[in-house]
N, C-alpha and C positions, 0 to 999 in steps of 0.2 A: 320496055320497062314499065312494070304497073306503077298505080301511084299506093301500094299500101308495102308494110316489112312487117317481118314477125321480128320482137324484140321483145324481152324481159323486162314485167311493168310491174312495180309491186302500190299497191293502192293506198294499204295501210302500213305504220309500224309495226315491228316483232318479228316475228323467227323467219327461216329458211319460207318456210311456208308461203310467208305472204307475197314469192316471187314466183309470175306466173308468167308463162310463155306466151306471145297474144300476140293477134293479127292489127297493127298501127298503119298512120297515116305516116307513109314516107315524106321527109324532110325533104326541100328544096334549097338547091343554090340562091343566091340572092346578095344583095349590097352588101359588101362586107364580109360573103359565108359561102365557102363552099362544100361542095358534097363529095364525101368520100367513102365508097362500099368497104366494108369492116372485112377483114378475111381471118381476125383474131383481135381479141380482148382481155387485155388481163385483170386479175383479179387483186383488189389492195383490201386491207383492213380498214379504208375509210370504207367501201364498201357497206359492212356490214354492221358497222357502227352505226351510219346514215340509215341503214335498212331497219336497224334497231331503235334509235334514238332520234334522230332527224334532224337533228342540232339546226343548222339555220334552212334543210330544205321542208319543204311537207308535197307529201305524196296528194295525189298520184305523179310517179318518173320514174323514167329510166334511168337504170343506176350504169355504173363504169365513165370511166375518165383514160383507159390508158385504151388506144387503138392504133392498130398495122391495116393496111386497106391501099388502095388504088384508087386515085383522083376519077371518079366520073363528067363531073360541071366542077371546074377553077372558078364559076362567079364572075362575073361580071369586072373590068376591069382590074383582075388578079392576074400577075406577069411570073409568078416564081413559078407558079405550075402550069401543065395541061393536060388534058384527058388522059389516062393513064399512065400516069405519073405513081410510081407507089412510094406511100407516104409512113411514117409514124409523127404520133405527138399523144398531147394530153388537151383533149376539147373542152375548154371553157371557165375550170378548174376556177374558183371554189363557187360558179355555178353549175346546175345539169347540164351534164356531158352528154347524157345517153347513149354510153359506150357497149352495153350490150343489146345490139342490135345489129342487122345488117345494112343501116348505113345511116350516119351521122352528117349533119352540116355545122360546120361551125369556122370561124376565122382562120386565113390560109395562113396567120403568124404564127398558130398555135401548132404547126407542123412543121417538119420540116423532112427531107429525102431518107428514104429509110436508107437503114447501111446495106451495099448489094453484099455481105459478106452474111447477112443474117435471112432467115426465112422471115415470116410476116409472128408466125407464134415468137419467135424469140425475140422481135421487136413489137413486141404488142407487150412484153414482160418491163421494157424500159424506161416508158415517158415518165412516170408517175414517183416511180420510184428512184429513177436516176435524177430525175431534178429538185425530188428530195434531196438527195444525197447534195448536188453540187450548190444549192443553193445554199443549205446548211454549212459546206464547205467557206464555200467563196465569200457570198454574201453575210452571213451571220458571222461567220469567226475569223473571216478573213485573214484565210489558211496562207502561212507563206514558208517555202521550202526549207526545210531541214525541221520544221515543227514536229513534236509529238501529238500523237492522236489516239483518242481509244473513244471505239463504236461499243458501244453496248448492242446486243441481240444482230453478230454482226454475219452471223448465216442466213439471216430472214430477207425479205424482200429488199427492203430496204438500204440493209445492211454492208450485203454482199456487194454492193453497186458501190455504196461509200467507201467500204476498202478498198475498192480499185481504185477509185478517182482521188482518195487519200494519197495512196502512190504515186497515181499521174502527177499529181501535183508537189511532187519531189517529198512528203513526210513519212518519219517512222510511224506506223501504224501498229497499234493493240487493239485484240478485241475479244468479247464476252462470247463464251458460246460454249453446247457441249461438248463433252471429246470425241465425242465422233463427229464433230464436224471441222476439228480441226486441220486434219488433212487438207480436204478442199480449201479453207479458209488460206492456209499455207501456200496452195496452188495458186489461188484468185492474189497473191503477194502480202498478207500477213506479215507484220515480224515476229510477232510474241500474241500470245495467245492465253486468256486467261477460262479454267473450265468453271464458270459460273456453281455448279455443284460441289464443287470440293473445294476452290479456290476462292480465297478474299479479294477482290478484285484492288480495293485498295492499299496491297502491297505494294501495286505494279510501281516502277519508278514514274513521279512529278511528269504529267503532259501540260500542255499547251492549249487542246483543246478536247471537249468530250463530248461529244453526238450520242443524245440520250434519246433512243427507242424503245425504253420500257417503261420510266417515267416511276412513279409509288416512291420507298424509302432507294432509288438509286438517286434519284437528282441530290438529294444531301451528302449521299455518300459520293458519289463524285466529286465534292466537292475537295473532298481530303486528297485529291489525285491531284488535284488541278497545279500549276504554278502561279505564285501573283502574279496578275497580271491576264492571265488564261482565261478562256471563254468557255462557258458549258451552254450548251445549246441543245433545248429539248424540240423535239416530235411527237406531236400529241395532238391530239384533237380531245378536247377544244385545249387551244395554248393559252394557257396561263400559268407564267413560272413566278408572280407576285412573290408568295412566299420565299422559291428559291430565290431570288433576287434580293428580299431584303439580308438573308444568308450568308449572299457572298458577297455583299460591298462592302462588309467590315474585311474579308478578307482578301481584298484589290482583286475579285473575280466578277467577271460580267457576264451576268444569266440574262438567256438571252431565246427566245423561241423564232421556230420557221410555220410558217401555212406558205404549201409551196403552188406556184402560179406557171401560166402558161409561159416561155421562152425558147422560141425556135432557134437563136443564138445559141444559146445553150445545146441544144438538141444535136446541130450542127457539128460542135467543139464535141460531143458525145460520140456521134458517127465517125469523124476524126480518130476517137481514141480506138474505136473499136475497128475500122481500117486499119493499124497499125498494129494492132493484136494487143492493145494494153487494157479492154474491157470487154468481158462477156456476161451476157445475162446466163443464168441460172434457172435451168425450169424445172419445179418438180413434181409438176403433174397437167395434163391437159382434160379438158371436158366440152364434149360439146354446148353448144348454149341451151338448149334445151333442159341442159343438167348445171346452170346456174347456182340454183339455191344446194346440191350438191358439192360445189365449186367451194364454197362459201361455208358449209359446215367444214372438210376441210383447213381452210384458211384458219379458220376459229383454234381450232386446236393449238395455235402459234408452236405447231410441231417440224412444220415443213421446214426444207432449206429452200430458197428460192421464192421463186415466182409462180404461180397458179396462173394456167390460161385457159380462154375461153376459146374454141375454135367456132365461128362462124360459118 
């Protein structure tokens, strides 16, 4: 094995043109970190938002936080995995993950065993998006069986998984999406659907939880459909719900946000749902690693259904 690898690196903030395919030093396993050979890497909105705005990140950096691959070196003292194990995970977020590369080194607890029913492309579509949905529903909203959930942008990368998670957790699920995507969402378990282009979602029956993957005026409008005691969860970067919280409190509504973090226990639960046939990722399109810029350009159109994945 050589001590270098191919990776996508950005050395400045800007458009897709700042993403370059380069040869850089391969990371190594060490105390608290194992080395994984990446077979596929998911592409997420946070990737192009960081590329353009930086937020708390500073170039140069290798983007990407969704990976599926094979353990090369589990590192000293690691007992959950051994070389050759197939794993998927979300390394290091909210720090640099380095997923757009041939190898990543990250804590073993940021990974779980890849579901046997999924290939690496489908598995790479899961971690960040499914953990976002899981943490929004279970940690932020404290969803209970029998409650009603409204998911905005229900056919997107996070949305289509959040719909399935909410159903698996026993909720009645309403989603907003264009009419062309309703058939897929019904197949994924959505109970009710609203075509945001022709219908007003505030006319739906009152709900207990709103998972807002859009923001903007959707925040204030969403408060109109929440029951007293309901929860509004913002999923955005950066997460700032102070304005919405001030509007929600007099209505008896709790407004909060979620910034996803690695959670191998939740990924193991997700793998169980996959094995049971209760959750499946939808992959819109795949691109080779060298075409990461094209993959992000497609993602930025906000018109894809499901996830975009890089094959490494």
